[in-house]
One Martini backbone bead per residue (centre of mass of N, CA, C, O) as a GRO file, in nm:
protein
   84
    1MET     BB    1   0.101   0.039   0.018
    2HIS     BB    2   0.082   0.351   0.016
    3PRO     BB    3   0.184   0.580   0.239
    4LYS     BB    4  -0.058   0.778   0.212
    5ASP     BB    5  -0.275   0.566   0.256
    6LEU     BB    6  -0.186   0.478   0.532
    7ALA     BB    7  -0.205   0.746   0.666
    8ALA     BB    8  -0.512   0.787   0.616
    9LYS     BB    9  -0.605   0.528   0.768
   10TYR     BB   10  -0.445   0.640   1.053
   11ASP     BB   11  -0.422   0.942   1.088
   12VAL     BB   12  -0.154   1.065   0.941
   13LYS     BB   13   0.092   1.264   0.887
   14VAL     BB   14   0.243   1.443   0.602
   15PHE     BB   15   0.576   1.504   0.488
   16ASP     BB   16   0.835   1.632   0.262
   17SER     BB   17   1.011   1.733   0.514
   18PRO     BB   18   1.200   1.770   0.797
   19SER     BB   19   1.152   2.081   0.831
   20ALA     BB   20   0.835   2.058   0.836
   21ALA     BB   21   0.810   1.883   1.083
   22GLU     BB   22   0.973   2.069   1.282
   23ALA     BB   23   0.783   2.324   1.237
   24ALA     BB   24   0.534   2.142   1.367
   25GLY     BB   25   0.693   1.987   1.636
   26PHE     BB   26   0.850   1.753   1.535
   27GLN     BB   27   1.029   1.457   1.581
   28LEU     BB   28   1.279   1.271   1.469
   29GLY     BB   29   1.339   0.940   1.372
   30GLN     BB   30   1.322   0.701   1.191
   31ARG     BB   31   1.544   0.603   0.908
   32MET     BB   32   1.508   0.533   0.552
   33SER     BB   33   1.697   0.399   0.250
   34PRO     BB   34   1.578   0.295  -0.008
   35ARG     BB   35   1.621   0.162  -0.342
   36ASN     BB   36   1.300   0.175  -0.393
   37LEU     BB   37   0.958   0.209  -0.405
   38TRP     BB   38   0.884  -0.056  -0.274
   39ASN     BB   39   1.078  -0.025  -0.030
   40ARG     BB   40   0.950   0.236   0.066
   41ASP     BB   41   0.671   0.121   0.141
   42SER     BB   42   0.783  -0.083   0.349
   43ALA     BB   43   0.929   0.116   0.531
   44ALA     BB   44   0.687   0.288   0.598
   45SER     BB   45   0.533   0.066   0.742
   46ALA     BB   46   0.740   0.006   0.965
   47VAL     BB   47   0.738   0.287   1.083
   48LEU     BB   48   0.443   0.326   1.139
   49PHE     BB   49   0.388   0.076   1.320
   50ASP     BB   50   0.583   0.173   1.540
   51LEU     BB   51   0.434   0.442   1.600
   52LEU     BB   52   0.159   0.312   1.675
   53ARG     BB   53   0.266   0.161   1.917
   54LYS     BB   54   0.365   0.425   2.075
   55LYS     BB   55   0.083   0.554   2.083
   56LYS     BB   56  -0.075   0.325   2.230
   57SER     BB   57   0.140   0.331   2.489
   58GLY     BB   58   0.204   0.663   2.525
   59GLU     BB   59   0.488   0.783   2.425
   60VAL     BB   60   0.306   0.933   2.201
   61SER     BB   61   0.075   1.173   2.060
   62GLU     BB   62   0.213   1.212   1.768
   63ILE     BB   63   0.218   1.128   1.415
   64ALA     BB   64   0.459   1.097   1.131
   65LEU     BB   65   0.551   1.122   0.785
   66VAL     BB   66   0.857   1.134   0.585
   67LEU     BB   67   0.845   1.199   0.238
   68GLU     BB   68   1.095   1.119   0.021
   69THR     BB   69   1.249   1.005  -0.254
   70ALA     BB   70   1.505   0.842  -0.073
   71SER     BB   71   1.306   0.857   0.192
   72VAL     BB   72   1.214   0.766   0.526
   73ALA     BB   73   1.027   0.894   0.813
   74GLY     BB   74   0.973   0.954   1.144
   75ALA     BB   75   0.735   1.127   1.352
   76PHE     BB   76   0.703   1.313   1.674
   77LYS     BB   77   0.512   1.360   1.978
   78LYS     BB   78   0.538   1.399   2.291
   79GLU     BB   79   0.435   1.367   2.591
   80GLU     BB   80   0.338   1.564   2.829
   81ASP     BB   81   0.474   1.686   3.119
   82SER     BB   82   0.277   1.780   3.405
   83SER     BB   83   0.521   1.819   3.637
   84GLN     BB   84   0.653   2.102   3.505
   0.00000   0.00000   0.00000
């Protein structure tokens, strides 16, 4: 499945560049540089499902994918610590 279709299915934001994700307040996480488009789709799935697991467990509050031509990365916002 195309990464943008996966993102839409799981209500995940998509950015075109790491700087756009950082400007929106996201931290960059796992990054993969696959050899071709099919591998990029597979890499995006792996990154996305790892982020979904972290979101479900409460480690992060929001997740996103950064889709560039030659790479895919995960991005996230951590849960705010209310004790500070």
